[in-house]
Structures are given as C-alpha cells and as structure tokens.
N, CA and C atoms as a LAMMPS dump frame, in Angstrom:
ITEM: TIMESTEP
0
ITEM: NUMBER OF ATOMS
648
ITEM: BOX BOUNDS ff ff ff
-5.0000000000000000e+02 5.0000000000000000e+02
-5.0000000000000000e+02 5.0000000000000000e+02
-5.0000000000000000e+02 5.0000000000000000e+02
ITEM: ATOMS id mol type element x y z
1 1 1 N 300.24 -392.17 383.526
2 1 2 C 299.049 -392.771 384.239
3 1 3 C 298.901 -394.092 384.088
4 2 1 N 298.785 -394.886 384.679
5 2 2 C 298.738 -396.371 384.459
6 2 3 C 297.348 -396.818 383.646
7 3 1 N 297.168 -398.088 383.147
8 3 2 C 296.067 -398.278 382.261
9 3 3 C 295.011 -398.911 383.068
10 4 1 N 293.733 -398.511 382.691
11 4 2 C 292.609 -398.942 383.634
12 4 3 C 292.796 -400.539 383.97
13 5 1 N 292.503 -400.977 385.069
14 5 2 C 292.299 -402.386 385.488
15 5 3 C 291.361 -402.884 384.686
16 6 1 N 291.718 -404.147 383.773
17 6 2 C 290.439 -404.889 383.01
18 6 3 C 289.905 -405.657 384.164
19 7 1 N 288.19 -405.397 383.83
20 7 2 C 287.466 -406.331 384.621
21 7 3 C 286.541 -406.901 383.807
22 8 1 N 286.167 -408.481 384.481
23 8 2 C 285.067 -409.004 383.898
24 8 3 C 283.946 -408.827 384.949
25 9 1 N 282.934 -409.147 384.634
26 9 2 C 281.379 -408.813 385.055
27 9 3 C 280.735 -409.985 384.711
28 10 1 N 280.051 -410.929 385.962
29 10 2 C 279.419 -412.035 385.612
30 10 3 C 277.861 -411.849 386.112
31 11 1 N 276.774 -412.222 385.347
32 11 2 C 275.701 -411.499 385.593
33 11 3 C 274.734 -412.826 385.288
34 12 1 N 273.575 -412.606 386
35 12 2 C 272.554 -413.734 385.618
36 12 3 C 271.32 -412.833 384.983
37 13 1 N 270.982 -411.813 385.268
38 13 2 C 269.862 -411.169 385.202
39 13 3 C 269.754 -409.795 384.796
40 14 1 N 268.953 -408.887 385.8
41 14 2 C 268.535 -407.53 385.539
42 14 3 C 269.812 -406.757 384.811
43 15 1 N 270.584 -406.884 385.652
44 15 2 C 271.933 -405.787 385.453
45 15 3 C 271.855 -404.44 386.128
46 16 1 N 271.256 -404.222 386.962
47 16 2 C 271.359 -403.024 388.127
48 16 3 C 272.788 -402.754 388.345
49 17 1 N 273.526 -403.722 389.135
50 17 2 C 274.703 -403.48 389.492
51 17 3 C 275.721 -403.229 388.162
52 18 1 N 275.525 -404.202 387.39
53 18 2 C 276.502 -404.079 386.217
54 18 3 C 276.279 -402.429 385.361
55 19 1 N 275.142 -401.866 385.657
56 19 2 C 274.925 -400.763 385.064
57 19 3 C 275.583 -399.72 385.734
58 20 1 N 275.478 -399.942 386.98
59 20 2 C 276.307 -398.836 387.951
60 20 3 C 277.664 -398.928 387.803
61 21 1 N 278.407 -400.238 387.333
62 21 2 C 279.846 -400.366 387.227
63 21 3 C 280.163 -399.754 385.94
64 22 1 N 279.226 -399.927 384.939
65 22 2 C 279.317 -399.623 383.577
66 22 3 C 279.605 -397.827 383.94
67 23 1 N 278.434 -397.442 384.537
68 23 2 C 278.524 -395.735 384.662
69 23 3 C 279.903 -395.174 385.416
70 24 1 N 280.23 -396.091 386.324
71 24 2 C 281.43 -395.631 386.884
72 24 3 C 282.836 -395.598 386.031
73 25 1 N 282.857 -396.839 385.121
74 25 2 C 284.029 -396.699 384.404
75 25 3 C 283.874 -395.969 383.081
76 26 1 N 282.876 -395.204 382.862
77 26 2 C 282.735 -394.526 382.04
78 26 3 C 283.186 -393.031 382.368
79 27 1 N 283.242 -392.761 383.555
80 27 2 C 283.651 -391.562 384.337
81 27 3 C 285.275 -391.29 383.763
82 28 1 N 285.577 -390.054 383.434
83 28 2 C 287.241 -389.834 382.88
84 28 3 C 287.925 -390.046 384.137
85 29 1 N 288.802 -390.825 383.861
86 29 2 C 289.902 -391.057 384.904
87 29 3 C 289.545 -392.279 385.785
88 30 1 N 288.515 -392.531 385.407
89 30 2 C 287.92 -393.666 386.749
90 30 3 C 289.276 -395.147 386.354
91 31 1 N 289.805 -395.633 387.537
92 31 2 C 290.78 -396.277 387.137
93 31 3 C 290.799 -398.154 386.875
94 32 1 N 289.381 -398.239 386.179
95 32 2 C 289.111 -399.671 385.962
96 32 3 C 288.216 -399.445 384.455
97 33 1 N 288.187 -400.74 383.764
98 33 2 C 287.248 -400.672 382.751
99 33 3 C 286.884 -402.074 382.554
100 34 1 N 285.615 -402.323 382.028
101 34 2 C 284.955 -403.682 381.944
102 34 3 C 285.406 -404.003 380.534
103 35 1 N 286.059 -405.315 380.775
104 35 2 C 286.373 -405.609 379.374
105 35 3 C 285.58 -406.861 378.731
106 36 1 N 284.564 -407.428 379.736
107 36 2 C 283.8 -408.508 379.157
108 36 3 C 282.536 -408.277 380.171
109 37 1 N 281.631 -409.21 379.528
110 37 2 C 280.236 -409.267 380.579
111 37 3 C 279.891 -410.973 380.033
112 38 1 N 279.623 -411.511 381.14
113 38 2 C 279.317 -412.878 380.838
114 38 3 C 278.113 -413.309 381.687
115 39 1 N 277.099 -413.671 381.007
116 39 2 C 275.907 -414.472 381.862
117 39 3 C 275.467 -415.74 381.463
118 40 1 N 275.206 -416.49 382.735
119 40 2 C 274.78 -417.948 382.34
120 40 3 C 273.596 -418.017 381.852
121 41 1 N 272.831 -417.005 381.502
122 41 2 C 271.357 -416.871 381.415
123 41 3 C 271.263 -416.274 380.022
124 42 1 N 271.153 -416.866 378.831
125 42 2 C 271.311 -416.373 377.518
126 42 3 C 270.161 -415.184 377.303
127 43 1 N 269.225 -415.008 378.065
128 43 2 C 268.046 -414.244 378.196
129 43 3 C 268.154 -412.618 379.034
130 44 1 N 269.375 -412.616 380.007
131 44 2 C 269.715 -411.688 380.635
132 44 3 C 269.824 -410.344 379.878
133 45 1 N 268.832 -409.473 380.781
134 45 2 C 269.11 -408.128 380.165
135 45 3 C 270.11 -407.433 380.368
136 46 1 N 271.11 -407.704 381.315
137 46 2 C 272.331 -407.352 381.207
138 46 3 C 273.441 -407.377 380.007
139 47 1 N 272.862 -408.557 379.129
140 47 2 C 273.793 -408.641 378.235
141 47 3 C 273.474 -407.523 377.211
142 48 1 N 272.105 -407.386 377.223
143 48 2 C 271.93 -406.379 376.238
144 48 3 C 272.433 -404.815 376.355
145 49 1 N 272.249 -404.526 377.779
146 49 2 C 272.637 -403.237 377.947
147 49 3 C 274.349 -403.125 378.172
148 50 1 N 275.197 -404.096 378.181
149 50 2 C 276.316 -404.075 377.893
150 50 3 C 277.003 -403.967 376.448
151 51 1 N 275.87 -404.971 375.517
152 51 2 C 276.309 -404.673 374.158
153 51 3 C 275.928 -403.309 373.773
154 52 1 N 274.792 -402.87 373.9
155 52 2 C 274.574 -401.326 373.445
156 52 3 C 275.633 -400.333 374.024
157 53 1 N 276.292 -400.565 374.912
158 53 2 C 277.508 -399.568 375.407
159 53 3 C 278.575 -400.05 374.704
160 54 1 N 278.634 -400.95 374.113
161 54 2 C 279.734 -401.27 373.148
162 54 3 C 280.927 -402.03 373.896
163 55 1 N 280.333 -403.007 374.99
164 55 2 C 281.083 -404.02 375.589
165 55 3 C 280.859 -405.137 375.328
166 56 1 N 282.046 -406.372 375.065
167 56 2 C 281.887 -407.433 374.656
168 56 3 C 280.966 -408.256 375.866
169 57 1 N 279.885 -409.036 375.433
170 57 2 C 279.034 -409.656 376.169
171 57 3 C 278.399 -410.959 375.511
172 58 1 N 278.595 -411.947 376.42
173 58 2 C 278.566 -413.342 375.917
174 58 3 C 277.452 -414.343 376.821
175 59 1 N 277.011 -415.181 376.393
176 59 2 C 276.299 -416.083 377.062
177 59 3 C 276.908 -417.448 377.208
178 60 1 N 276.856 -417.894 378.513
179 60 2 C 277.816 -419.31 378.453
180 60 3 C 276.369 -420.234 379.605
181 61 1 N 275.584 -420.664 378.966
182 61 2 C 274.347 -421.291 379.386
183 61 3 C 274.766 -422.518 380.283
184 62 1 N 274.495 -422.477 381.73
185 62 2 C 275.058 -423.523 382.315
186 62 3 C 274.563 -424.724 382.168
187 63 1 N 273.145 -424.895 381.352
188 63 2 C 272.64 -425.948 381.088
189 63 3 C 273.164 -426.888 380.004
190 64 1 N 274.105 -425.869 379.243
191 64 2 C 274.635 -426.87 378.061
192 64 3 C 275.918 -427.474 378.583
193 65 1 N 276.203 -427.835 379.688
194 65 2 C 277.38 -428.311 380.543
195 65 3 C 276.865 -429.483 381.124
196 66 1 N 277.712 -430.605 381.253
197 66 2 C 277.495 -431.725 382.256
198 66 3 C 277.585 -431.557 383.557
199 67 1 N 278.212 -430.351 383.917
200 67 2 C 278.381 -430.278 385.435
201 67 3 C 279.028 -428.991 385.763
202 68 1 N 278.998 -428.608 386.616
203 68 2 C 279.504 -427.169 387.323
204 68 3 C 281.168 -427.088 386.678
205 69 1 N 282.071 -427.693 386.909
206 69 2 C 283.258 -427.616 386.63
207 69 3 C 283.381 -427.582 384.965
208 70 1 N 282.782 -428.292 384.266
209 70 2 C 282.774 -428.018 382.979
210 70 3 C 282.357 -426.69 382.364
211 71 1 N 281.158 -426.105 383.195
212 71 2 C 280.717 -424.85 383.037
213 71 3 C 281.83 -423.652 383.352
214 72 1 N 282.281 -424.006 384.549
215 72 2 C 283.424 -422.904 385.238
216 72 3 C 284.324 -422.955 384.093
217 73 1 N 285.004 -423.946 383.811
218 73 2 C 286.058 -423.972 382.917
219 73 3 C 285.777 -423.106 381.424
220 74 1 N 284.607 -423.193 381.079
221 74 2 C 284.405 -422.223 380.054
222 74 3 C 284.411 -420.751 380.217
223 75 1 N 283.705 -420.598 381.236
224 75 2 C 283.57 -419.157 381.873
225 75 3 C 285.168 -418.879 381.956
226 76 1 N 285.971 -419.865 383.088
227 76 2 C 287.41 -419.257 383.439
228 76 3 C 288.088 -418.729 381.852
229 77 1 N 287.878 -419.678 380.75
230 77 2 C 288.622 -419.415 379.678
231 77 3 C 288.418 -418.473 379.071
232 78 1 N 287.068 -418.128 379.071
233 78 2 C 286.601 -416.991 378.32
234 78 3 C 287.112 -415.441 379.072
235 79 1 N 287.04 -415.463 380.685
236 79 2 C 287.519 -414.546 381.633
237 79 3 C 289.358 -414.174 380.841
238 80 1 N 289.803 -415.318 381.191
239 80 2 C 291.339 -415.157 380.864
240 80 3 C 291.725 -414.857 379.301
241 81 1 N 290.97 -415.211 378.432
242 81 2 C 290.951 -414.767 376.956
243 81 3 C 290.953 -413.334 376.926
244 82 1 N 289.879 -412.741 377.592
245 82 2 C 289.713 -411.523 377.632
246 82 3 C 290.78 -410.367 378.626
247 83 1 N 291.704 -411.292 379.544
248 83 2 C 292.787 -410.917 379.791
249 83 3 C 292.511 -409.967 381.087
250 84 1 N 291.127 -410.144 381.843
251 84 2 C 290.903 -409.612 382.834
252 84 3 C 291.9 -409.826 384.143
253 85 1 N 291.743 -409.071 385.11
254 85 2 C 292.295 -408.999 386.431
255 85 3 C 291.609 -409.043 387.456
256 86 1 N 290.249 -408.75 387.482
257 86 2 C 289.485 -408.909 388.542
258 86 3 C 288.194 -409.47 388.004
259 87 1 N 287.502 -410.18 388.647
260 87 2 C 286.01 -410.529 388.287
261 87 3 C 285.044 -410.254 389.329
262 88 1 N 284.055 -409.383 388.823
263 88 2 C 282.765 -408.975 389.725
264 88 3 C 281.643 -409.693 389.362
265 89 1 N 281.264 -410.365 390.614
266 89 2 C 280.032 -411.196 390.572
267 89 3 C 278.663 -410.111 391.172
268 90 1 N 277.922 -409.397 389.523
269 90 2 C 276.964 -408.628 389.862
270 90 3 C 275.651 -409.078 389.691
271 91 1 N 275.22 -409.952 390.652
272 91 2 C 273.917 -410.658 390.463
273 91 3 C 274 -411.995 389.758
274 92 1 N 275.128 -412.797 390.435
275 92 2 C 275.586 -413.796 389.261
276 92 3 C 274.888 -414.925 390.536
277 93 1 N 273.965 -415.683 390.031
278 93 2 C 272.888 -416.678 390.619
279 93 3 C 273.529 -418.21 390.662
280 94 1 N 274.716 -418.199 390.666
281 94 2 C 275.504 -419.535 390.693
282 94 3 C 276.401 -419.729 391.497
283 95 1 N 276.24 -420.674 392.431
284 95 2 C 277.415 -420.904 393.482
285 95 3 C 278.82 -421.452 392.455
286 96 1 N 279.832 -420.826 393.177
287 96 2 C 281.085 -421.147 392.093
288 96 3 C 281.776 -422.271 393.313
289 97 1 N 282.375 -423.261 392.533
290 97 2 C 283.111 -424.35 393.273
291 97 3 C 284.437 -423.87 393.782
292 98 1 N 285.268 -424.429 394.683
293 98 2 C 286.171 -424.292 394.958
294 98 3 C 287.325 -423.848 394.102
295 99 1 N 287.505 -424.776 393.462
296 99 2 C 288.465 -424.848 392.328
297 99 3 C 288.476 -423.479 391.424
298 100 1 N 287.354 -423.019 391.157
299 100 2 C 287.208 -421.669 390.537
300 100 3 C 287.727 -420.704 391.299
301 101 1 N 286.802 -420.59 392.675
302 101 2 C 287.303 -419.563 393.542
303 101 3 C 288.686 -419.45 393.888
304 102 1 N 289.337 -420.509 393.953
305 102 2 C 291.018 -420.695 394.484
306 102 3 C 291.615 -420.28 393.267
307 103 1 N 291.239 -420.14 391.972
308 103 2 C 292.22 -419.931 390.989
309 103 3 C 292.262 -418.454 390.555
310 104 1 N 291.251 -417.764 391.485
311 104 2 C 291.148 -416.079 391.21
312 104 3 C 291.39 -415.76 392.632
313 105 1 N 292.465 -415.791 393.182
314 105 2 C 292.875 -415.416 394.692
315 105 3 C 292.812 -414.039 394.849
316 106 1 N 291.779 -413.583 395.839
317 106 2 C 291.511 -412.264 395.794
318 106 3 C 291.2 -411.223 394.531
319 107 1 N 290.667 -411.912 393.798
320 107 2 C 290.535 -411.356 392.394
321 107 3 C 288.805 -411.575 391.959
322 108 1 N 287.971 -412.256 392.997
323 108 2 C 286.844 -412.281 392.741
324 108 3 C 286.139 -411.322 393.947
325 109 1 N 285.172 -410.765 393.284
326 109 2 C 284.239 -409.66 394.291
327 109 3 C 282.788 -410.06 393.987
328 110 1 N 281.983 -410.012 395.207
329 110 2 C 280.504 -410.2 394.991
330 110 3 C 279.926 -409.001 396.03
331 111 1 N 278.676 -408.986 395.549
332 111 2 C 277.575 -408.233 396.189
333 111 3 C 276.511 -409.125 396.713
334 112 1 N 276.306 -408.752 397.955
335 112 2 C 275.213 -409.645 399.095
336 112 3 C 274.443 -408.716 399.489
337 113 1 N 272.96 -409.086 399.398
338 113 2 C 272.083 -407.905 399.904
339 113 3 C 272.13 -408.101 401.328
340 114 1 N 272.894 -408.044 402.373
341 114 2 C 272.822 -408.239 403.701
342 114 3 C 274.016 -407.491 404.26
343 115 1 N 274.149 -407.481 405.889
344 115 2 C 275.36 -406.721 406.354
345 115 3 C 276.02 -408.08 406.625
346 116 1 N 276.604 -408.921 405.819
347 116 2 C 277.555 -409.809 406.389
348 116 3 C 278.473 -409.383 407.694
349 117 1 N 278.503 -410.673 408.491
350 117 2 C 278.104 -412.185 408.254
351 117 3 C 276.737 -412.381 408.685
352 118 1 N 275.655 -411.32 409.091
353 118 2 C 274.402 -411.806 409.224
354 118 3 C 273.623 -412.153 407.87
355 119 1 N 272.956 -413.284 407.83
356 119 2 C 271.784 -413.4 406.665
357 119 3 C 272.696 -413.755 405.422
358 120 1 N 273.425 -414.9 405.275
359 120 2 C 273.835 -415.388 404.348
360 120 3 C 272.91 -416.295 403.413
361 121 1 N 273.01 -416.237 402.052
362 121 2 C 271.856 -416.932 401.487
363 121 3 C 270.84 -416.158 401
364 122 1 N 269.7 -416.556 400.906
365 122 2 C 268.483 -416.19 400.503
366 122 3 C 267.587 -415.462 401.529
367 123 1 N 266.471 -414.435 401.021
368 123 2 C 265.481 -414.065 401.77
369 123 3 C 266.16 -413.111 402.856
370 124 1 N 267.132 -412.358 402.524
371 124 2 C 267.85 -411.588 403.465
372 124 3 C 266.854 -410.29 404.327
373 125 1 N 266.207 -409.893 403.517
374 125 2 C 265.558 -408.559 403.736
375 125 3 C 264.285 -409.312 404.913
376 126 1 N 263.605 -410.446 404.27
377 126 2 C 262.591 -410.798 404.835
378 126 3 C 262.907 -411.164 406.323
379 127 1 N 264.435 -412.09 406.614
380 127 2 C 264.642 -412.378 407.636
381 127 3 C 265.218 -411.44 408.642
382 128 1 N 265.55 -410.369 407.893
383 128 2 C 266.288 -409.108 408.999
384 128 3 C 265.048 -408.38 409.461
385 129 1 N 264.052 -407.982 409.004
386 129 2 C 262.792 -407.574 409.445
387 129 3 C 262.276 -408.788 410.443
388 130 1 N 262.085 -409.801 410.062
389 130 2 C 261.549 -410.755 411.365
390 130 3 C 262.411 -410.954 412.712
391 131 1 N 263.516 -410.543 412.561
392 131 2 C 264.35 -410.627 413.679
393 131 3 C 264.532 -409.403 414.52
394 132 1 N 263.829 -408.292 413.769
395 132 2 C 263.663 -407.221 414.47
396 132 3 C 265.044 -406.42 414.4
397 133 1 N 265.839 -406.52 413.467
398 133 2 C 266.651 -405.889 413.258
399 133 3 C 266.884 -404.286 413.044
400 134 1 N 267.848 -403.625 413.519
401 134 2 C 267.632 -401.979 413.375
402 134 3 C 268.107 -401.597 412.195
403 135 1 N 269.11 -402.591 411.436
404 135 2 C 269.577 -401.931 410.071
405 135 3 C 269.649 -403.297 409.247
406 136 1 N 269.401 -403.022 407.999
407 136 2 C 269.942 -403.926 406.957
408 136 3 C 270.802 -403.492 406.296
409 137 1 N 271.166 -404.022 404.999
410 137 2 C 272.184 -403.221 404.072
411 137 3 C 272.784 -404.228 402.961
412 138 1 N 273.901 -404.052 402.242
413 138 2 C 274.645 -404.744 401.475
414 138 3 C 276.139 -404.818 401.887
415 139 1 N 276.722 -405.952 401.369
416 139 2 C 278.177 -406.031 401.349
417 139 3 C 278.608 -406.262 400.185
418 140 1 N 279.62 -405.358 399.702
419 140 2 C 280.978 -406.005 398.91
420 140 3 C 282.289 -406.521 399.285
421 141 1 N 282.103 -407.996 398.882
422 141 2 C 283.342 -408.525 399.433
423 141 3 C 284.081 -409.577 398.691
424 142 1 N 285.336 -409.945 398.694
425 142 2 C 286.306 -410.627 398.242
426 142 3 C 285.46 -412.277 398.558
427 143 1 N 285.698 -413.016 397.479
428 143 2 C 284.667 -414.444 397.541
429 143 3 C 285.793 -415.581 398.321
430 144 1 N 285.255 -416.186 398.8
431 144 2 C 285.745 -417.415 399.253
432 144 3 C 284.9 -418.745 398.963
433 145 1 N 285.493 -419.847 399.246
434 145 2 C 284.752 -420.945 398.725
435 145 3 C 282.986 -421.336 399.449
436 146 1 N 283.286 -420.913 400.469
437 146 2 C 282.019 -421.108 401.45
438 146 3 C 281.061 -419.828 400.99
439 147 1 N 279.76 -420.052 401.052
440 147 2 C 278.722 -419.284 400.45
441 147 3 C 278.899 -418.083 401.112
442 148 1 N 278.797 -416.754 400.63
443 148 2 C 278.695 -415.505 400.678
444 148 3 C 279.658 -415.564 402.1
445 149 1 N 281.08 -415.616 401.906
446 149 2 C 282.044 -415.271 402.907
447 149 3 C 283.281 -414.77 402.361
448 150 1 N 283.958 -414.534 403.091
449 150 2 C 285.043 -413.58 402.497
450 150 3 C 285.035 -412.49 403.33
451 151 1 N 286.577 -411.587 403.06
452 151 2 C 286.659 -410.554 403.623
453 151 3 C 286.089 -409.27 402.887
454 152 1 N 285.415 -408.23 403.937
455 152 2 C 284.48 -407.429 403.345
456 152 3 C 285.175 -406.079 403.104
457 153 1 N 284.858 -405.57 402.081
458 153 2 C 285.759 -404.047 401.76
459 153 3 C 284.61 -403.077 402.046
460 154 1 N 283.525 -403.064 401.395
461 154 2 C 282.486 -401.83 401.808
462 154 3 C 281.304 -402.312 402.026
463 155 1 N 280.527 -401.837 403.196
464 155 2 C 279.202 -402.212 403.332
465 155 3 C 278.067 -401.004 403.582
466 156 1 N 276.943 -401.028 402.999
467 156 2 C 276.097 -399.847 402.906
468 156 3 C 275.106 -400.299 403.611
469 157 1 N 274.57 -399.23 404.94
470 157 2 C 273.714 -399.735 405.776
471 157 3 C 272.317 -398.805 405.695
472 158 1 N 271.378 -399.532 406.054
473 158 2 C 270.03 -398.899 405.925
474 158 3 C 269.163 -399.361 407.124
475 159 1 N 268.568 -398.242 407.312
476 159 2 C 267.747 -398.502 408.447
477 159 3 C 266.575 -399 408.025
478 160 1 N 265.978 -400.101 409.096
479 160 2 C 264.564 -400.931 408.76
480 160 3 C 263.671 -400.083 409.558
481 161 1 N 262.717 -399.681 408.685
482 161 2 C 261.359 -398.561 409.152
483 161 3 C 260.383 -399.249 409.609
484 162 1 N 259.639 -398.749 410.65
485 162 2 C 258.137 -399.651 410.956
486 162 3 C 257.719 -399.75 410.059
487 163 1 N 257.157 -400.908 409.795
488 163 2 C 256.209 -401.376 409.005
489 163 3 C 256.746 -401.752 407.611
490 164 1 N 258.027 -401.869 407.619
491 164 2 C 258.829 -402.24 406.538
492 164 3 C 258.269 -403.472 405.829
493 165 1 N 258.257 -403.838 404.338
494 165 2 C 258.221 -404.81 403.744
495 165 3 C 259.724 -405.439 402.916
496 166 1 N 259.558 -406.469 402.736
497 166 2 C 261.103 -407.099 402.185
498 166 3 C 261.014 -406.153 400.627
499 167 1 N 260.074 -405.893 400.012
500 167 2 C 260.362 -405.309 398.857
501 167 3 C 260.626 -403.74 398.884
502 168 1 N 260.074 -403.453 400.168
503 168 2 C 260.254 -401.804 400.184
504 168 3 C 261.72 -401.562 400.862
505 169 1 N 262.297 -402.481 401.692
506 169 2 C 263.65 -402.642 402.336
507 169 3 C 264.483 -402.978 400.954
508 170 1 N 264.12 -403.865 400.22
509 170 2 C 264.984 -404.335 399.147
510 170 3 C 265.395 -402.952 398.177
511 171 1 N 264.571 -402.218 397.692
512 171 2 C 264.596 -401.23 396.709
513 171 3 C 265.787 -400.058 397.469
514 172 1 N 265.64 -399.997 398.716
515 172 2 C 266.509 -399.02 399.545
516 172 3 C 267.902 -399.635 399.556
517 173 1 N 267.958 -400.802 399.688
518 173 2 C 269.431 -401.47 399.929
519 173 3 C 270.107 -401.567 398.494
520 174 1 N 269.071 -401.78 397.522
521 174 2 C 269.53 -402.181 396.408
522 174 3 C 270.446 -400.295 395.813
523 175 1 N 269.609 -399.29 396.23
524 175 2 C 270.156 -398.116 396.018
525 175 3 C 271.85 -397.843 396.609
526 176 1 N 271.649 -398.626 397.649
527 176 2 C 273.254 -398.471 398.321
528 176 3 C 274.238 -399.209 397.533
529 177 1 N 273.608 -400.471 397.091
530 177 2 C 274.533 -401.487 396.303
531 177 3 C 275.086 -400.617 395.407
532 178 1 N 274.114 -399.925 394.685
533 178 2 C 274.595 -399.156 393.524
534 178 3 C 275.925 -398.005 393.508
535 179 1 N 276.221 -397.71 394.95
536 179 2 C 276.698 -396.856 395.316
537 179 3 C 278.224 -397.636 395.873
538 180 1 N 277.913 -398.778 396.772
539 180 2 C 279.041 -399.323 397.167
540 180 3 C 279.942 -400.199 396.25
541 181 1 N 279.292 -400.864 395.205
542 181 2 C 280.087 -401.801 394.224
543 181 3 C 281.206 -400.96 393.377
544 182 1 N 280.649 -399.46 392.874
545 182 2 C 281.608 -398.961 391.939
546 182 3 C 282.695 -398.288 392.978
547 183 1 N 282.473 -398.068 394.145
548 183 2 C 283.264 -397.333 395.048
549 183 3 C 284.376 -398.589 395.568
550 184 1 N 283.986 -399.842 395.723
551 184 2 C 284.854 -400.893 395.979
552 184 3 C 285.887 -400.989 394.831
553 185 1 N 285.294 -401.041 393.53
554 185 2 C 285.974 -401.331 392.48
555 185 3 C 286.986 -400.085 392.215
556 186 1 N 286.838 -398.875 392.493
557 186 2 C 287.578 -397.714 392.567
558 186 3 C 288.809 -397.962 393.504
559 187 1 N 288.517 -398.412 394.81
560 187 2 C 289.833 -398.677 395.887
561 187 3 C 290.311 -399.928 395.196
562 188 1 N 289.945 -400.593 394.761
563 188 2 C 290.88 -401.92 394.138
564 188 3 C 291.554 -401.456 393.095
565 189 1 N 291.037 -400.954 392.08
566 189 2 C 291.859 -400.533 390.938
567 189 3 C 293.056 -399.392 391.26
568 190 1 N 292.811 -398.732 392.332
569 190 2 C 293.608 -397.867 392.8
570 190 3 C 294.73 -398.468 393.388
571 191 1 N 294.682 -399.72 393.634
572 191 2 C 295.625 -400.509 394.51
573 191 3 C 295.712 -400.323 396.035
574 192 1 N 294.565 -399.684 396.318
575 192 2 C 294.451 -399.526 397.892
576 192 3 C 293.835 -400.411 398.936
577 193 1 N 293.753 -401.302 398.109
578 193 2 C 293.058 -402.712 398.837
579 193 3 C 293.902 -403.801 399.365
580 194 1 N 294.144 -404.186 400.413
581 194 2 C 295.096 -405.534 400.514
582 194 3 C 294.414 -406.178 401.553
583 195 1 N 294.448 -407.643 401.428
584 195 2 C 293.941 -408.641 402.399
585 195 3 C 295.283 -409.104 403.406
586 196 1 N 294.933 -409.088 404.635
587 196 2 C 295.62 -409.505 405.346
588 196 3 C 295.303 -410.148 406.552
589 197 1 N 295.484 -411.617 406.944
590 197 2 C 294.685 -412.23 407.74
591 197 3 C 293.417 -412.344 407.823
592 198 1 N 293.032 -412.596 406.287
593 198 2 C 291.572 -412.506 406.063
594 198 3 C 290.659 -411.305 406.458
595 199 1 N 291.235 -410.276 406.593
596 199 2 C 290.686 -408.73 406.496
597 199 3 C 291.137 -407.809 405.651
598 200 1 N 290.427 -407.074 405.293
599 200 2 C 290.826 -406.029 404.285
600 200 3 C 291.44 -404.774 405.022
601 201 1 N 292.343 -404.203 404.565
602 201 2 C 293.127 -403.205 404.623
603 201 3 C 292.912 -402.251 403.498
604 202 1 N 292.672 -401.025 403.854
605 202 2 C 292.516 -399.906 402.795
606 202 3 C 293.355 -398.701 403.309
607 203 1 N 294.121 -398.408 402.292
608 203 2 C 295.099 -397.125 402.328
609 203 3 C 294.584 -395.961 401.979
610 204 1 N 294.972 -394.889 402.612
611 204 2 C 294.531 -393.346 402.04
612 204 3 C 293.339 -393.114 402.503
613 205 1 N 292.879 -391.992 402.201
614 205 2 C 291.675 -391.074 403.023
615 205 3 C 290.187 -392.019 402.364
616 206 1 N 289.325 -392.187 402.959
617 206 2 C 288.218 -392.642 402.865
618 206 3 C 287.062 -391.845 402.961
619 207 1 N 285.641 -391.924 401.808
620 207 2 C 284.782 -390.925 402.03
621 207 3 C 283.963 -391.499 403.457
622 208 1 N 283.333 -390.299 403.998
623 208 2 C 282.901 -390.438 405.343
624 208 3 C 281.281 -390.082 405.462
625 209 1 N 280.848 -391.088 405.408
626 209 2 C 279.234 -391.199 405.304
627 209 3 C 278.738 -392.236 406.467
628 210 1 N 277.452 -391.677 406.939
629 210 2 C 277.13 -392.276 408.334
630 210 3 C 276.508 -393.931 407.734
631 211 1 N 276.154 -394.001 406.618
632 211 2 C 275.702 -395.266 406.139
633 211 3 C 276.83 -396.042 405.707
634 212 1 N 277.926 -395.693 405.174
635 212 2 C 278.952 -396.291 404.762
636 212 3 C 280.065 -397.139 405.961
637 213 1 N 280.089 -398.384 405.797
638 213 2 C 281.176 -398.865 406.447
639 213 3 C 282.061 -399.749 405.895
640 214 1 N 283.376 -399.283 406.271
641 214 2 C 284.813 -399.731 405.36
642 214 3 C 285.187 -400.791 406.094
643 215 1 N 285.634 -402.114 405.321
644 215 2 C 286.19 -403.048 405.749
645 215 3 C 285.729 -403.863 406.6
646 216 1 N 286.304 -405.156 407.419
647 216 2 C 285.819 -406.063 408.258
648 216 3 C 285.287 -405.251 409.602
C-alpha cells in the first residue's frame, strides 16, 4: 500500500472544513494525511484544533510582510519544507497571485460556496436567493489565477427553499462542503483525478447521490 498523500491546509478562521478533512484523514486506510496547517490569521480557531490533534500548525501573518509576494514566499517555503504534495484552501481568505498558483500546477484545491461558475466572489447565498435560483451549493475545484476559477472536481447541490435567508442557506451549504471536500481529497489522493483541456476526468466508480455533481 502506498504512503498517504501529504497535504497542506491553508486557513483563515473557524476551521470547519479543516476539521472535516482531519476527520477523513483519521479514518483507517484514508489515502491522505495532513502534514501541516498554516493560517494568515494568528487567532484562527483552526490552528488550535490542528495542534490539539497533533498536527503541525503555524501562523504566517500577512500583515508582517511588505507585499503579497513576500507573504506567499514564506507560505510556499513552509509548505515545501513540510514536503506536501497537495494544498487545500479551506476558508483561506487571501487572493493568491498568479506566481504562487502557477508554482503549484493542479496541486491547489479550493472550496467555494456556490455552484461555480455562478456567483464568484462574496455574498454568494444572498445573490442566489435574489436571482430566484432553484439551487445553491458548493464547489471543490482546482485553483487558477483568476478568482474562483478552475476545473471543477465535485459540487454539492442544495435546494433553495421558500423564505430562505442567506444564513439559513449558508448552514445547509456548509453541510455539503463538509462532505464534498473530503470526497475530492480522497479521489485526488487515490490518483483518480486528472485534468484534461481544463476539465476534470475522474476514473472508477463514483458515489451516486442526487445532490452530488461530479466534474465540470
């Protein structure tokens, strides 16, 4: 059996998706392990939960650096020192430069709270409700230099209910994030995910759920 894929997780806050990834990696036979957690926010709750689980966790405060490139160089150096082979952005609230993204080709994975390509950026649930959409959801995707862009690995779909509020919808979408991100990590770590012509191709049998959408 091959060694678990070493993963770095970048966070900025609460750490809900980090916790979901940690829970998955703790399962017997899971094909990935979290080698390091890094936050740009020294007060991030996620740092504490990682340390309590025995995972190396560090703060690299972006405010301590003169510009984005200097900050990202520090993050990049720490990830490479930990010998990670995949980086998961789990609520990391910093836009990454083209230079950083291109230095991790198809090795950067992000979670976004909408059914991309719809509703890039902020206030995704509010905008989906205002537009009268039938569904909202989340997307796990490979990162590209443009914001919230890149080949889609998996999506979780949530029906928008009559009278829904952004907060209520956000809670239900987060439930799907916590399922979709570990699934995407498992598929990648098993070597079943490839990117061809900027679209994801997944080999082998896939779970069949009416809320789960696979690939682009």
